[in-house]
C-alpha positions in Angstrom: 110.8 83.0 202.2 112.5 85.0 199.4 109.0 83.6 197.4 106.8 85.1 199.8 108.8 88.7 200.0 108.4 88.8 196.2 104.5 88.0 195.9 104.2 90.4 198.7 106.0 92.9 196.6 104.0 92.2 193.3 100.7 92.5 195.2 102.0 95.7 196.3 102.8 97.0 193.1 99.8 95.9 191.3 97.7 98.1 194.1 100.1 101.4 193.1 99.3 100.5 189.1 95.6 100.3 190.4 95.8 103.8 192.3 98.3 105.4 189.6 95.2 104.5 186.6 92.5 105.5 189.4 94.5 109.0 189.8 94.9 109.0 186.1 91.5 109.0 185.6 90.7 111.5 188.0 93.0 113.9 186.6 91.9 113.2 182.9 88.0 114.0 184.2 89.5 117.4 186.4 91.4 118.2 182.7 88.2 117.6 180.9 86.0 119.5 183.2 88.6 122.3 183.5 88.7 122.6 179.5 84.7 122.6 179.4 84.7 125.3 182.0 87.4 127.3 179.9 85.1 126.7 176.8 81.8 128.3 178.8 83.8 130.9 179.9 85.0 131.7 176.5 81.7 131.6 175.4 80.2 133.6 177.8 82.8 136.6 177.3 81.3 136.9 173.5 77.5 136.3 173.8 74.8 138.8 174.9 73.3 138.0 177.9 69.6 139.5 177.0 69.6 137.7 173.4 72.0 135.1 173.6 73.4 136.5 170.4 76.7 137.4 169.7 78.2 140.5 171.3 80.2 143.3 170.0 83.6 141.5 171.0 82.2 138.1 169.7 81.2 139.6 166.4 84.3 141.7 165.9 86.3 138.7 166.3 83.9 136.9 163.0 84.0 140.4 161.1 87.9 140.2 161.5 88.2 136.6 160.1 85.5 137.1 157.7 87.6 139.8 156.3 90.9 138.0 156.6 89.1 135.0 154.3 87.3 137.4 151.9 91.7 138.5 151.3 92.3 135.1 150.6 89.5 133.7 148.5 88.1 137.0 147.5 84.6 136.1 148.9 81.8 139.0 148.9 79.5 139.9 151.7 77.8 142.3 153.4 77.3 144.0 156.8 73.9 144.9 157.7 73.3 147.2 160.7 70.0 147.8 162.3 68.9 150.1 164.9 65.8 150.2 166.2 63.8 153.7 166.8 62.3 155.7 169.6 63.5 152.2 171.5 63.5 154.8 174.3 59.9 155.2 174.0 59.1 152.3 174.2 60.9 151.9 177.8 59.2 155.2 179.0 55.9 153.8 177.8 55.9 150.3 179.0 58.7 149.9 181.4 62.2 148.2 180.8 61.0 144.5 181.1 58.8 145.2 178.0 62.1 146.9 176.3 63.5 144.0 176.9 61.2 141.9 175.4 60.9 143.8 172.7 65.0 143.3 171.8 64.4 139.4 172.4 61.6 139.3 169.8 63.9 141.3 167.2 66.7 138.8 168.2 64.4 135.9 167.4 63.0 137.6 164.1 66.7 138.0 162.5 67.9 134.2 163.5 64.8 133.4 161.6 65.4 135.6 158.6 68.9 134.7 158.3 71.0 131.5 157.4 73.0 129.3 159.3 76.1 131.1 157.8 75.6 134.3 159.1 76.9 135.8 162.3 74.6 138.3 164.2 75.1 140.3 166.9 73.7 143.0 169.6 76.6 145.8 169.2 74.3 147.9 171.9 71.7 148.6 173.8 69.1 148.8 170.5 71.7 148.0 167.9 71.6 145.0 165.6 74.5 143.9 163.2 74.5 140.8 160.9 77.5 139.8 158.9 76.4 138.1 155.5 79.5 136.3 154.0 79.4 134.9 150.7 76.5 137.3 149.2 77.0 138.7 145.9 76.2 142.2 145.7 73.5 141.7 143.2 71.2 139.9 145.9 71.7 142.2 148.9 69.3 144.7 147.7 66.3 142.1 147.9 67.7 140.6 151.1 67.7 144.1 152.7 64.3 145.2 151.3 62.9 141.6 152.8 64.9 142.2 156.3 63.4 145.8 156.6 60.0 144.8 155.6 60.2 141.8 158.3 61.2 143.8 161.1 59.0 146.8 160.7 56.2 144.6 160.3 56.8 142.8 163.7 54.7 143.5 166.9 55.4 142.4 170.0 52.4 141.8 172.6 53.2 142.9 176.4 50.4 142.0 178.4 47.4 143.9 177.2 49.1 145.9 174.9 50.8 145.6 171.5 54.1 147.2 170.7 54.8 147.8 167.0 58.7 147.6 166.2 60.5 150.5 163.9 64.0 149.6 162.7 66.4 151.6 160.3 68.2 149.3 158.5 71.8 150.2 156.6 74.5 148.3 154.8 77.6 148.1 153.2 79.1 145.3 151.1 82.7 144.2 151.5 85.5 142.5 149.6 89.1 141.5 149.5 90.9 144.3 151.5 88.2 145.7 153.1 89.2 147.6 156.1 86.8 146.5 159.2 86.8 150.1 160.7 85.7 151.5 157.9 83.3 148.9 157.0 81.4 149.3 160.4 81.5 153.1 159.6 79.7 153.3 156.3 77.3 150.6 157.2 76.5 152.7 160.5 76.6 155.9 158.0 73.7 154.3 155.9 71.9 153.1 158.7 71.6 156.7 160.1 70.6 158.3 156.9 67.7 156.1 157.0 66.7 157.0 160.7 63.6 159.0 161.8 60.4 159.0 159.3 61.8 158.2 156.4 61.8 154.2 154.5 65.0 154.1 152.5 67.0 151.5 150.9 70.7 152.1 150.7 72.1 151.2 147.1 75.9 151.5 147.2 76.7 155.0 147.9 73.6 156.1 146.6 70.1 156.3 148.1 66.3 155.8 147.5 63.8 157.7 149.5 60.4 157.2 150.3 58.8 159.1 153.0 56.1 157.3 155.2 52.4 158.6 155.1 
């Protein structure tokens, strides 16, 4: 009788072990799904819905990290601001869906032009930013010139229409100790200087301008 009870008790114990293992596996799966959900929401919170680029929050995070790294390692880089000219007229003439299409094409052009190590963001409606770490100051002028030419040669097809893109580009170099707010301000200032009917290249604190014909 004792042997029978012991055997029965052992069988119950085995069953409990199996149930515990199944419960543990389910809990692990649930935890993994929760972590995946958290990662998804975190990524969603730093991504621009229209272009899939970083949004302002995500870009600010990467900018802070880059400047912190520059302070530790002496890394040099550049912050580029791109702002579309007369974007409102595109929305007014062709509609907001056309405007969205233009923004997406500009985003694609930026991704295609930039390195994988660069950080690209849509900061606001028609303003984009590019953070280029590990970029020597003597290379910046050529990079910006190529980017400016690429964007301003872009033509977006919308139905039977071809919409030419016009973008003003400004930039500012950064080194160890650069303040992020000051960097954004100077890059913005460079871009706004180039706004309007001018094609300009910002070289440090000096400007070389050429009026369009």
